[in-house]
PDB file of N, CA, C and O in Angstrom:
ATOM      1  N   UNK A   1      -9.224  18.836   0.819  1.00  0.00           N
ATOM      2  CA  UNK A   1      -9.062  18.032  -0.366  1.00  0.00           C
ATOM      3  C   UNK A   1     -10.123  16.938  -0.353  1.00  0.00           C
ATOM      4  O   UNK A   1     -10.221  16.179   0.611  1.00  0.00           O
ATOM      5  N   UNK A   2     -10.900  16.857  -1.392  1.00  0.00           N
ATOM      6  CA  UNK A   2     -11.942  15.845  -1.517  1.00  0.00           C
ATOM      7  C   UNK A   2     -11.396  14.608  -2.219  1.00  0.00           C
ATOM      8  O   UNK A   2     -10.502  14.694  -3.060  1.00  0.00           O
ATOM      9  N   UNK A   3     -11.942  13.475  -1.860  1.00  0.00           N
ATOM     10  CA  UNK A   3     -11.530  12.204  -2.447  1.00  0.00           C
ATOM     11  C   UNK A   3     -12.768  11.377  -2.750  1.00  0.00           C
ATOM     12  O   UNK A   3     -13.728  11.375  -1.979  1.00  0.00           O
ATOM     13  N   UNK A   4     -12.742  10.680  -3.865  1.00  0.00           N
ATOM     14  CA  UNK A   4     -13.802   9.720  -4.159  1.00  0.00           C
ATOM     15  C   UNK A   4     -13.160   8.396  -4.533  1.00  0.00           C
ATOM     16  O   UNK A   4     -12.027   8.350  -5.013  1.00  0.00           O
ATOM     17  N   UNK A   5     -13.895   7.331  -4.308  1.00  0.00           N
ATOM     18  CA  UNK A   5     -13.423   6.004  -4.686  1.00  0.00           C
ATOM     19  C   UNK A   5     -14.511   5.364  -5.535  1.00  0.00           C
ATOM     20  O   UNK A   5     -15.665   5.267  -5.118  1.00  0.00           O
ATOM     21  N   UNK A   6     -14.137   4.935  -6.714  1.00  0.00           N
ATOM     22  CA  UNK A   6     -15.079   4.332  -7.644  1.00  0.00           C
ATOM     23  C   UNK A   6     -14.552   2.945  -8.001  1.00  0.00           C
ATOM     24  O   UNK A   6     -13.412   2.807  -8.445  1.00  0.00           O
ATOM     25  N   UNK A   7     -15.371   1.928  -7.811  1.00  0.00           N
ATOM     26  CA  UNK A   7     -14.970   0.565  -8.164  1.00  0.00           C
ATOM     27  C   UNK A   7     -15.709   0.191  -9.441  1.00  0.00           C
ATOM     28  O   UNK A   7     -16.938   0.224  -9.499  1.00  0.00           O
ATOM     29  N   UNK A   8     -14.939  -0.165 -10.458  1.00  0.00           N
ATOM     30  CA  UNK A   8     -15.525  -0.559 -11.736  1.00  0.00           C
ATOM     31  C   UNK A   8     -14.672  -1.632 -12.376  1.00  0.00           C
ATOM     32  O   UNK A   8     -13.476  -1.744 -12.105  1.00  0.00           O
ATOM     33  N   UNK A   9     -15.295  -2.410 -13.219  1.00  0.00           N
ATOM     34  CA  UNK A   9     -14.567  -3.347 -14.060  1.00  0.00           C
ATOM     35  C   UNK A   9     -14.244  -2.610 -15.354  1.00  0.00           C
ATOM     36  O   UNK A   9     -15.143  -2.092 -16.016  1.00  0.00           O
ATOM     37  N   UNK A  10     -12.974  -2.561 -15.712  1.00  0.00           N
ATOM     38  CA  UNK A  10     -12.535  -1.855 -16.910  1.00  0.00           C
ATOM     39  C   UNK A  10     -12.787  -2.745 -18.122  1.00  0.00           C
ATOM     40  O   UNK A  10     -12.230  -3.838 -18.231  1.00  0.00           O
ATOM     41  N   UNK A  11     -13.614  -2.273 -19.011  1.00  0.00           N
ATOM     42  CA  UNK A  11     -13.922  -3.030 -20.220  1.00  0.00           C
ATOM     43  C   UNK A  11     -13.545  -2.266 -21.482  1.00  0.00           C
ATOM     44  O   UNK A  11     -13.749  -2.754 -22.593  1.00  0.00           O
ATOM     45  N   UNK A  12     -12.989  -1.055 -21.309  1.00  0.00           N
ATOM     46  CA  UNK A  12     -12.609  -0.229 -22.446  1.00  0.00           C
ATOM     47  C   UNK A  12     -11.543   0.760 -21.980  1.00  0.00           C
ATOM     48  O   UNK A  12     -11.414   1.030 -20.786  1.00  0.00           O
ATOM     49  N   UNK A  13     -10.780   1.296 -22.935  1.00  0.00           N
ATOM     50  CA  UNK A  13      -9.798   2.312 -22.573  1.00  0.00           C
ATOM     51  C   UNK A  13     -10.438   3.686 -22.430  1.00  0.00           C
ATOM     52  O   UNK A  13      -9.783   4.634 -21.997  1.00  0.00           O
ATOM     53  N   UNK A  14     -11.690   3.798 -22.786  1.00  0.00           N
ATOM     54  CA  UNK A  14     -12.423   5.055 -22.662  1.00  0.00           C
ATOM     55  C   UNK A  14     -13.417   4.938 -21.519  1.00  0.00           C
ATOM     56  O   UNK A  14     -14.319   4.101 -21.547  1.00  0.00           O
ATOM     57  N   UNK A  15     -13.243   5.784 -20.517  1.00  0.00           N
ATOM     58  CA  UNK A  15     -14.100   5.729 -19.342  1.00  0.00           C
ATOM     59  C   UNK A  15     -14.983   6.971 -19.261  1.00  0.00           C
ATOM     60  O   UNK A  15     -14.519   8.086 -19.502  1.00  0.00           O
ATOM     61  N   UNK A  16     -16.232   6.780 -18.929  1.00  0.00           N
ATOM     62  CA  UNK A  16     -17.124   7.889 -18.635  1.00  0.00           C
ATOM     63  C   UNK A  16     -17.463   7.781 -17.158  1.00  0.00           C
ATOM     64  O   UNK A  16     -18.079   6.812 -16.714  1.00  0.00           O
ATOM     65  N   UNK A  17     -17.049   8.797 -16.403  1.00  0.00           N
ATOM     66  CA  UNK A  17     -17.255   8.771 -14.960  1.00  0.00           C
ATOM     67  C   UNK A  17     -18.025  10.025 -14.572  1.00  0.00           C
ATOM     68  O   UNK A  17     -17.452  11.109 -14.464  1.00  0.00           O
ATOM     69  N   UNK A  18     -19.314   9.869 -14.365  1.00  0.00           N
ATOM     70  CA  UNK A  18     -20.180  11.000 -14.049  1.00  0.00           C
ATOM     71  C   UNK A  18     -19.798  11.649 -12.719  1.00  0.00           C
ATOM     72  O   UNK A  18     -20.029  12.844 -12.531  1.00  0.00           O
ATOM     73  N   UNK A  19     -19.225  10.890 -11.805  1.00  0.00           N
ATOM     74  CA  UNK A  19     -18.858  11.410 -10.488  1.00  0.00           C
ATOM     75  C   UNK A  19     -17.769  12.482 -10.552  1.00  0.00           C
ATOM     76  O   UNK A  19     -17.546  13.192  -9.571  1.00  0.00           O
ATOM     77  N   UNK A  20     -17.091  12.607 -11.693  1.00  0.00           N
ATOM     78  CA  UNK A  20     -16.005  13.583 -11.826  1.00  0.00           C
ATOM     79  C   UNK A  20     -16.485  14.974 -12.240  1.00  0.00           C
ATOM     80  O   UNK A  20     -15.667  15.873 -12.440  1.00  0.00           O
ATOM     81  N   UNK A  21     -17.766  15.157 -12.367  1.00  0.00           N
ATOM     82  CA  UNK A  21     -18.309  16.431 -12.833  1.00  0.00           C
ATOM     83  C   UNK A  21     -17.868  17.602 -11.951  1.00  0.00           C
ATOM     84  O   UNK A  21     -17.616  18.691 -12.466  1.00  0.00           O
ATOM     85  N   UNK A  22     -17.771  17.403 -10.646  1.00  0.00           N
ATOM     86  CA  UNK A  22     -17.356  18.478  -9.726  1.00  0.00           C
ATOM     87  C   UNK A  22     -15.892  18.874  -9.897  1.00  0.00           C
ATOM     88  O   UNK A  22     -15.480  19.931  -9.421  1.00  0.00           O
ATOM     89  N   UNK A  23     -15.109  18.046 -10.564  1.00  0.00           N
ATOM     90  CA  UNK A  23     -13.684  18.311 -10.723  1.00  0.00           C
ATOM     91  C   UNK A  23     -13.328  18.870 -12.108  1.00  0.00           C
ATOM     92  O   UNK A  23     -12.148  19.059 -12.405  1.00  0.00           O
ATOM     93  N   UNK A  24     -14.293  19.128 -12.930  1.00  0.00           N
ATOM     94  CA  UNK A  24     -14.002  19.675 -14.259  1.00  0.00           C
ATOM     95  C   UNK A  24     -13.224  20.968 -14.144  1.00  0.00           C
ATOM     96  O   UNK A  24     -13.603  21.859 -13.384  1.00  0.00           O
ATOM     97  N   UNK A  25     -12.135  21.077 -14.893  1.00  0.00           N
ATOM     98  CA  UNK A  25     -11.300  22.279 -14.892  1.00  0.00           C
ATOM     99  C   UNK A  25     -10.279  22.333 -13.778  1.00  0.00           C
ATOM    100  O   UNK A  25      -9.538  23.311 -13.681  1.00  0.00           O
ATOM    101  N   UNK A  26     -10.212  21.307 -12.921  1.00  0.00           N
ATOM    102  CA  UNK A  26      -9.263  21.296 -11.794  1.00  0.00           C
ATOM    103  C   UNK A  26      -8.150  20.290 -12.054  1.00  0.00           C
ATOM    104  O   UNK A  26      -8.331  19.329 -12.802  1.00  0.00           O
ATOM    105  N   UNK A  27      -6.996  20.519 -11.430  1.00  0.00           N
ATOM    106  CA  UNK A  27      -5.877  19.585 -11.480  1.00  0.00           C
ATOM    107  C   UNK A  27      -6.156  18.471 -10.478  1.00  0.00           C
ATOM    108  O   UNK A  27      -6.451  18.748  -9.316  1.00  0.00           O
ATOM    109  N   UNK A  28      -6.065  17.213 -10.914  1.00  0.00           N
ATOM    110  CA  UNK A  28      -6.329  16.064 -10.049  1.00  0.00           C
ATOM    111  C   UNK A  28      -5.275  14.985 -10.273  1.00  0.00           C
ATOM    112  O   UNK A  28      -4.595  14.977 -11.300  1.00  0.00           O
ATOM    113  N   UNK A  29      -5.143  14.077  -9.313  1.00  0.00           N
ATOM    114  CA  UNK A  29      -4.341  12.866  -9.462  1.00  0.00           C
ATOM    115  C   UNK A  29      -5.309  11.727  -9.714  1.00  0.00           C
ATOM    116  O   UNK A  29      -6.313  11.598  -9.014  1.00  0.00           O
ATOM    117  N   UNK A  30      -5.022  10.912 -10.694  1.00  0.00           N
ATOM    118  CA  UNK A  30      -5.846   9.744 -10.976  1.00  0.00           C
ATOM    119  C   UNK A  30      -4.969   8.508 -10.792  1.00  0.00           C
ATOM    120  O   UNK A  30      -3.941   8.358 -11.451  1.00  0.00           O
ATOM    121  N   UNK A  31      -5.389   7.632  -9.891  1.00  0.00           N
ATOM    122  CA  UNK A  31      -4.642   6.416  -9.590  1.00  0.00           C
ATOM    123  C   UNK A  31      -5.544   5.234  -9.894  1.00  0.00           C
ATOM    124  O   UNK A  31      -6.678   5.176  -9.419  1.00  0.00           O
ATOM    125  N   UNK A  32      -5.048   4.298 -10.676  1.00  0.00           N
ATOM    126  CA  UNK A  32      -5.798   3.079 -10.977  1.00  0.00           C
ATOM    127  C   UNK A  32      -5.014   1.919 -10.392  1.00  0.00           C
ATOM    128  O   UNK A  32      -3.842   1.727 -10.716  1.00  0.00           O
ATOM    129  N   UNK A  33      -5.652   1.156  -9.540  1.00  0.00           N
ATOM    130  CA  UNK A  33      -4.993   0.046  -8.866  1.00  0.00           C
ATOM    131  C   UNK A  33      -5.855  -1.189  -9.043  1.00  0.00           C
ATOM    132  O   UNK A  33      -7.066  -1.150  -8.829  1.00  0.00           O
ATOM    133  N   UNK A  34      -5.223  -2.283  -9.436  1.00  0.00           N
ATOM    134  CA  UNK A  34      -5.954  -3.531  -9.624  1.00  0.00           C
ATOM    135  C   UNK A  34      -6.400  -4.076  -8.273  1.00  0.00           C
ATOM    136  O   UNK A  34      -5.613  -4.137  -7.328  1.00  0.00           O
ATOM    137  N   UNK A  35      -7.652  -4.468  -8.190  1.00  0.00           N
ATOM    138  CA  UNK A  35      -8.185  -5.024  -6.963  1.00  0.00           C
ATOM    139  C   UNK A  35      -7.676  -6.444  -6.814  1.00  0.00           C
ATOM    140  O   UNK A  35      -7.693  -7.227  -7.763  1.00  0.00           O
ATOM    141  N   UNK A  36      -7.228  -6.762  -5.629  1.00  0.00           N
ATOM    142  CA  UNK A  36      -6.718  -8.106  -5.363  1.00  0.00           C
ATOM    143  C   UNK A  36      -7.858  -9.051  -5.067  1.00  0.00           C
ATOM    144  O   UNK A  36      -8.793  -8.720  -4.338  1.00  0.00           O
ATOM    145  N   UNK A  37      -7.764 -10.222  -5.637  1.00  0.00           N
ATOM    146  CA  UNK A  37      -8.782 -11.232  -5.356  1.00  0.00           C
ATOM    147  C   UNK A  37      -8.456 -11.983  -4.076  1.00  0.00           C
ATOM    148  O   UNK A  37      -9.353 -12.518  -3.425  1.00  0.00           O
ATOM    149  N   UNK A  38      -7.175 -12.030  -3.709  1.00  0.00           N
ATOM    150  CA  UNK A  38      -6.782 -12.686  -2.455  1.00  0.00           C
ATOM    151  C   UNK A  38      -6.621 -11.617  -1.385  1.00  0.00           C
ATOM    152  O   UNK A  38      -5.540 -11.050  -1.227  1.00  0.00           O
ATOM    153  N   UNK A  39      -7.672 -11.346  -0.667  1.00  0.00           N
ATOM    154  CA  UNK A  39      -7.666 -10.266   0.311  1.00  0.00           C
ATOM    155  C   UNK A  39      -7.054 -10.677   1.643  1.00  0.00           C
ATOM    156  O   UNK A  39      -7.239  -9.980   2.640  1.00  0.00           O
ATOM    157  N   UNK A  40      -6.346 -11.768   1.682  1.00  0.00           N
ATOM    158  CA  UNK A  40      -5.686 -12.193   2.903  1.00  0.00           C
ATOM    159  C   UNK A  40      -6.463 -13.284   3.609  1.00  0.00           C
ATOM    160  O   UNK A  40      -7.404 -13.851   3.053  1.00  0.00           O
ATOM    161  N   UNK A  41      -6.066 -13.574   4.832  1.00  0.00           N
ATOM    162  CA  UNK A  41      -6.710 -14.640   5.590  1.00  0.00           C
ATOM    163  C   UNK A  41      -8.187 -14.342   5.828  1.00  0.00           C
ATOM    164  O   UNK A  41      -8.555 -13.209   6.138  1.00  0.00           O
ATOM    165  N   UNK A  42      -9.024 -15.355   5.683  1.00  0.00           N
ATOM    166  CA  UNK A  42     -10.456 -15.156   5.867  1.00  0.00           C
ATOM    167  C   UNK A  42     -10.863 -15.230   7.335  1.00  0.00           C
ATOM    168  O   UNK A  42     -12.023 -14.984   7.666  1.00  0.00           O
ATOM    169  N   UNK A  43      -9.922 -15.564   8.218  1.00  0.00           N
ATOM    170  CA  UNK A  43     -10.257 -15.670   9.637  1.00  0.00           C
ATOM    171  C   UNK A  43     -10.152 -14.325  10.355  1.00  0.00           C
ATOM    172  O   UNK A  43     -10.318 -14.269  11.573  1.00  0.00           O
ATOM    173  N   UNK A  44      -9.879 -13.242   9.627  1.00  0.00           N
ATOM    174  CA  UNK A  44      -9.830 -11.915  10.233  1.00  0.00           C
ATOM    175  C   UNK A  44      -8.458 -11.533  10.769  1.00  0.00           C
ATOM    176  O   UNK A  44      -8.286 -10.414  11.251  1.00  0.00           O
ATOM    177  N   UNK A  45      -7.473 -12.430  10.699  1.00  0.00           N
ATOM    178  CA  UNK A  45      -6.146 -12.104  11.207  1.00  0.00           C
ATOM    179  C   UNK A  45      -5.337 -11.349  10.152  1.00  0.00           C
ATOM    180  O   UNK A  45      -5.676 -11.359   8.968  1.00  0.00           O
ATOM    181  N   UNK A  46      -4.289 -10.711  10.589  1.00  0.00           N
ATOM    182  CA  UNK A  46      -3.425  -9.963   9.682  1.00  0.00           C
ATOM    183  C   UNK A  46      -2.201 -10.778   9.274  1.00  0.00           C
ATOM    184  O   UNK A  46      -1.284 -10.246   8.647  1.00  0.00           O
ATOM    185  N   UNK A  47      -2.180 -12.044   9.618  1.00  0.00           N
ATOM    186  CA  UNK A  47      -1.025 -12.889   9.349  1.00  0.00           C
ATOM    187  C   UNK A  47      -0.710 -12.948   7.856  1.00  0.00           C
ATOM    188  O   UNK A  47      -1.561 -13.303   7.041  1.00  0.00           O
ATOM    189  N   UNK A  48       0.517 -12.598   7.520  1.00  0.00           N
ATOM    190  CA  UNK A  48       0.984 -12.727   6.148  1.00  0.00           C
ATOM    191  C   UNK A  48       0.647 -11.568   5.230  1.00  0.00           C
ATOM    192  O   UNK A  48       1.029 -11.596   4.061  1.00  0.00           O
ATOM    193  N   UNK A  49      -0.046 -10.558   5.705  1.00  0.00           N
ATOM    194  CA  UNK A  49      -0.442  -9.461   4.823  1.00  0.00           C
ATOM    195  C   UNK A  49       0.750  -8.673   4.279  1.00  0.00           C
ATOM    196  O   UNK A  49       0.666  -8.110   3.187  1.00  0.00           O
ATOM    197  N   UNK A  50       1.846  -8.625   5.016  1.00  0.00           N
ATOM    198  CA  UNK A  50       3.011  -7.853   4.578  1.00  0.00           C
ATOM    199  C   UNK A  50       4.104  -8.730   3.982  1.00  0.00           C
ATOM    200  O   UNK A  50       5.208  -8.242   3.743  1.00  0.00           O
ATOM    201  N   UNK A  51       3.834  -9.998   3.738  1.00  0.00           N
ATOM    202  CA  UNK A  51       4.864 -10.917   3.257  1.00  0.00           C
ATOM    203  C   UNK A  51       5.445 -10.499   1.908  1.00  0.00           C
ATOM    204  O   UNK A  51       6.602 -10.808   1.623  1.00  0.00           O
ATOM    205  N   UNK A  52       4.676  -9.807   1.076  1.00  0.00           N
ATOM    206  CA  UNK A  52       5.204  -9.379  -0.219  1.00  0.00           C
ATOM    207  C   UNK A  52       6.314  -8.332  -0.075  1.00  0.00           C
ATOM    208  O   UNK A  52       7.073  -8.106  -1.017  1.00  0.00           O
ATOM    209  N   UNK A  53       6.412  -7.695   1.093  1.00  0.00           N
ATOM    210  CA  UNK A  53       7.429  -6.670   1.308  1.00  0.00           C
ATOM    211  C   UNK A  53       8.655  -7.219   2.025  1.00  0.00           C
ATOM    212  O   UNK A  53       9.589  -6.465   2.297  1.00  0.00           O
ATOM    213  N   UNK A  54       8.677  -8.505   2.336  1.00  0.00           N
ATOM    214  CA  UNK A  54       9.796  -9.071   3.086  1.00  0.00           C
ATOM    215  C   UNK A  54      11.053  -9.129   2.217  1.00  0.00           C
ATOM    216  O   UNK A  54      10.988  -9.297   0.999  1.00  0.00           O
ATOM    217  N   UNK A  55      12.179  -8.987   2.877  1.00  0.00           N
ATOM    218  CA  UNK A  55      13.473  -9.055   2.202  1.00  0.00           C
ATOM    219  C   UNK A  55      14.287 -10.145   2.884  1.00  0.00           C
ATOM    220  O   UNK A  55      14.789  -9.932   3.988  1.00  0.00           O
ATOM    221  N   UNK A  56      14.427 -11.309   2.252  1.00  0.00           N
ATOM    222  CA  UNK A  56      15.138 -12.431   2.882  1.00  0.00           C
ATOM    223  C   UNK A  56      16.558 -12.079   3.325  1.00  0.00           C
ATOM    224  O   UNK A  56      17.074 -12.674   4.272  1.00  0.00           O
ATOM    225  N   UNK A  57      17.190 -11.123   2.654  1.00  0.00           N
ATOM    226  CA  UNK A  57      18.553 -10.746   3.028  1.00  0.00           C
ATOM    227  C   UNK A  57      18.592 -10.016   4.373  1.00  0.00           C
ATOM    228  O   UNK A  57      19.632 -10.000   5.031  1.00  0.00           O
ATOM    229  N   UNK A  58      17.488  -9.418   4.785  1.00  0.00           N
ATOM    230  CA  UNK A  58      17.462  -8.669   6.037  1.00  0.00           C
ATOM    231  C   UNK A  58      16.957  -9.497   7.217  1.00  0.00           C
ATOM    232  O   UNK A  58      17.117  -9.086   8.366  1.00  0.00           O
ATOM    233  N   UNK A  59      16.358 -10.644   6.956  1.00  0.00           N
ATOM    234  CA  UNK A  59      15.786 -11.460   8.023  1.00  0.00           C
ATOM    235  C   UNK A  59      16.853 -11.882   9.021  1.00  0.00           C
ATOM    236  O   UNK A  59      16.593 -11.925  10.224  1.00  0.00           O
ATOM    237  N   UNK A  60      18.050 -12.194   8.537  1.00  0.00           N
ATOM    238  CA  UNK A  60      19.117 -12.626   9.443  1.00  0.00           C
ATOM    239  C   UNK A  60      19.533 -11.520  10.408  1.00  0.00           C
ATOM    240  O   UNK A  60      20.063 -11.812  11.480  1.00  0.00           O
ATOM    241  N   UNK A  61      19.304 -10.260  10.050  1.00  0.00           N
ATOM    242  CA  UNK A  61      19.672  -9.133  10.909  1.00  0.00           C
ATOM    243  C   UNK A  61      18.617  -8.817  11.966  1.00  0.00           C
ATOM    244  O   UNK A  61      18.875  -8.013  12.862  1.00  0.00           O
ATOM    245  N   UNK A  62      17.436  -9.428  11.885  1.00  0.00           N
ATOM    246  CA  UNK A  62      16.361  -9.102  12.808  1.00  0.00           C
ATOM    247  C   UNK A  62      16.687  -9.461  14.255  1.00  0.00           C
ATOM    248  O   UNK A  62      16.261  -8.759  15.172  1.00  0.00           O
ATOM    249  N   UNK A  63      17.429 -10.535  14.472  1.00  0.00           N
ATOM    250  CA  UNK A  63      17.742 -10.961  15.833  1.00  0.00           C
ATOM    251  C   UNK A  63      18.544  -9.907  16.583  1.00  0.00           C
ATOM    252  O   UNK A  63      18.401  -9.755  17.796  1.00  0.00           O
ATOM    253  N   UNK A  64      19.377  -9.189  15.865  1.00  0.00           N
ATOM    254  CA  UNK A  64      20.226  -8.181  16.491  1.00  0.00           C
ATOM    255  C   UNK A  64      19.707  -6.765  16.219  1.00  0.00           C
ATOM    256  O   UNK A  64      20.436  -5.796  16.432  1.00  0.00           O
ATOM    257  N   UNK A  65      18.475  -6.631  15.757  1.00  0.00           N
ATOM    258  CA  UNK A  65      17.930  -5.339  15.358  1.00  0.00           C
ATOM    259  C   UNK A  65      17.928  -4.303  16.463  1.00  0.00           C
ATOM    260  O   UNK A  65      18.361  -3.172  16.242  1.00  0.00           O
ATOM    261  N   UNK A  66      17.445  -4.660  17.659  1.00  0.00           N
ATOM    262  CA  UNK A  66      17.379  -3.710  18.768  1.00  0.00           C
ATOM    263  C   UNK A  66      18.779  -3.267  19.179  1.00  0.00           C
ATOM    264  O   UNK A  66      19.030  -2.075  19.360  1.00  0.00           O
ATOM    265  N   UNK A  67      19.673  -4.213  19.323  1.00  0.00           N
ATOM    266  CA  UNK A  67      21.046  -3.899  19.716  1.00  0.00           C
ATOM    267  C   UNK A  67      21.710  -2.993  18.678  1.00  0.00           C
ATOM    268  O   UNK A  67      22.404  -2.042  19.037  1.00  0.00           O
ATOM    269  N   UNK A  68      21.501  -3.281  17.412  1.00  0.00           N
ATOM    270  CA  UNK A  68      22.073  -2.485  16.332  1.00  0.00           C
ATOM    271  C   UNK A  68      21.512  -1.057  16.345  1.00  0.00           C
ATOM    272  O   UNK A  68      22.257  -0.099  16.137  1.00  0.00           O
ATOM    273  N   UNK A  69      20.220  -0.913  16.586  1.00  0.00           N
ATOM    274  CA  UNK A  69      19.603   0.415  16.617  1.00  0.00           C
ATOM    275  C   UNK A  69      20.152   1.251  17.764  1.00  0.00           C
ATOM    276  O   UNK A  69      20.404   2.444  17.594  1.00  0.00           O
ATOM    277  N   UNK A  70      20.341   0.635  18.936  1.00  0.00           N
ATOM    278  CA  UNK A  70      20.873   1.363  20.095  1.00  0.00           C
ATOM    279  C   UNK A  70      22.314   1.787  19.838  1.00  0.00           C
ATOM    280  O   UNK A  70      22.698   2.907  20.173  1.00  0.00           O
ATOM    281  N   UNK A  71      23.112   0.904  19.247  1.00  0.00           N
ATOM    282  CA  UNK A  71      24.504   1.252  18.957  1.00  0.00           C
ATOM    283  C   UNK A  71      24.580   2.383  17.939  1.00  0.00           C
ATOM    284  O   UNK A  71      25.434   3.262  18.054  1.00  0.00           O
ATOM    285  N   UNK A  72      23.685   2.371  16.930  1.00  0.00           N
ATOM    286  CA  UNK A  72      23.702   3.443  15.936  1.00  0.00           C
ATOM    287  C   UNK A  72      23.302   4.769  16.550  1.00  0.00           C
ATOM    288  O   UNK A  72      23.846   5.811  16.184  1.00  0.00           O
ATOM    289  N   UNK A  73      22.350   4.744  17.489  1.00  0.00           N
ATOM    290  CA  UNK A  73      21.881   5.981  18.069  1.00  0.00           C
ATOM    291  C   UNK A  73      22.841   6.535  19.116  1.00  0.00           C
ATOM    292  O   UNK A  73      23.129   7.732  19.125  1.00  0.00           O
ATOM    293  N   UNK A  74      23.339   5.662  20.005  1.00  0.00           N
ATOM    294  CA  UNK A  74      24.132   6.124  21.137  1.00  0.00           C
ATOM    295  C   UNK A  74      25.623   5.846  21.017  1.00  0.00           C
ATOM    296  O   UNK A  74      26.412   6.376  21.799  1.00  0.00           O
ATOM    297  N   UNK A  75      26.018   5.032  20.059  1.00  0.00           N
ATOM    298  CA  UNK A  75      27.444   4.725  19.903  1.00  0.00           C
ATOM    299  C   UNK A  75      27.940   3.896  21.075  1.00  0.00           C
ATOM    300  O   UNK A  75      27.149   3.266  21.776  1.00  0.00           O
ATOM    301  N   UNK A  76      29.228   3.897  21.284  1.00  0.00           N
ATOM    302  CA  UNK A  76      29.840   3.141  22.385  1.00  0.00           C
ATOM    303  C   UNK A  76      30.087   4.080  23.557  1.00  0.00           C
ATOM    304  O   UNK A  76      31.166   4.663  23.666  1.00  0.00           O
ATOM    305  N   UNK A  77      29.124   4.229  24.416  1.00  0.00           N
ATOM    306  CA  UNK A  77      29.283   5.105  25.589  1.00  0.00           C
ATOM    307  C   UNK A  77      29.688   4.304  26.790  1.00  0.00           C
ATOM    308  O   UNK A  77      29.870   4.862  27.871  1.00  0.00           O
TER     309      UNK A  77
END
């Protein structure tokens, strides 16, 4: 499966993409994703990159996460 990545500023609802010539007549998936201007910490660390996926309701369960996982897997032996 071939993949291409094209970065463009969208200025119209009609796009001409010459790079798609090899895919004419084929079934493809087209995904458009807005580029983020805040690419995370500039110091190279990964701190905070996953904060948008956090669930405050689950944070309280993190302290007992390992114990809970072992009990679910092995039960009370």
